[in-house]
C-alpha positions in Angstrom: -13.8 9.8 4.5 -11.5 9.9 2.0 -10.4 6.8 -1.0 -7.2 6.6 -2.5 -6.0 3.9 -4.9 -2.8 3.5 -5.6 -0.4 0.5 -6.5 2.5 -0.6 -4.6 5.4 -2.0 -6.9 7.3 -4.1 -3.9 11.0 -4.8 -4.8 12.0 -8.4 -4.3 13.6 -8.2 -1.1 10.0 -7.3 0.5 7.9 -10.4 -1.3 8.3 -12.4 2.2 7.4 -9.1 4.6 3.9 -8.5 5.7 3.4 -4.8 4.7 -0.2 -4.6 4.4 -0.4 -6.4 8.2 1.6 -3.7 9.7 -0.2 -1.3 7.4 -3.5 -2.2 8.9 -2.1 -2.5 12.2 -0.4 1.2 12.1 -3.4 3.0 11.1 -7.0 3.4 11.4 -8.3 2.8 8.1 -9.8 0.0 5.6 -7.4 -1.4 3.0 -9.4 -3.1 0.0 -7.3 -5.2 -2.4 -8.7 -5.0 -6.0 -5.8 -6.4 -7.7 -2.1 -8.0 -7.5 0.8 -10.3 -9.4 3.2 -10.7 -7.2 6.1 -13.5 -8.7 9.8 -14.4 -7.4 11.4 -11.7 -9.1 8.5 -8.4 -9.3 5.2 -8.3 -7.7 2.7 -5.1 -7.4 -0.9 -4.9 -6.0 -3.8 -2.3 -6.1 -5.0 -1.6 -3.1 -8.1 1.5 -2.2 -7.6 3.1 1.1 -10.5 4.4 2.9 -9.7 7.1 5.8 -8.6 10.4 7.2 -6.5 12.3 4.6 -3.7 13.1 7.4 -3.4 9.2 8.0 -3.9 8.5 4.6 -0.2 10.5 3.5 1.4 9.3 6.4 0.8 5.6 5.1 2.0 6.6 2.2 5.0 8.3 3.3 5.4 5.2 5.4 5.0 2.7 3.0 8.1 4.7 0.3 10.2 4.2 3.8 9.7 0.7 3.1 11.2 0.7 0.3 7.9 0.3 -1.8 7.2 2.5 -4.8 3.9 3.9 -4.7 1.5 4.9 -7.8 -2.0 7.0 -7.6 -4.1 5.4 -9.2 -7.3 7.9 -8.0 -7.9 10.6 -5.8 
């Protein structure tokens, strides 16, 4: 099982969307929220994903398709 930590940077248009909920329902892995800072005009969240490499890679592409900036923190 692989562990990947990433920072998700959300645009204001997605602040009210349940992105993490959708992520967990869509993929078969564990998501651990490490830290976050969300205000009305910006927001970011550091998460750790535990799962299989192909699913993690696919999920990061999916997040980018949703309009979220994804920054790899560790691998």
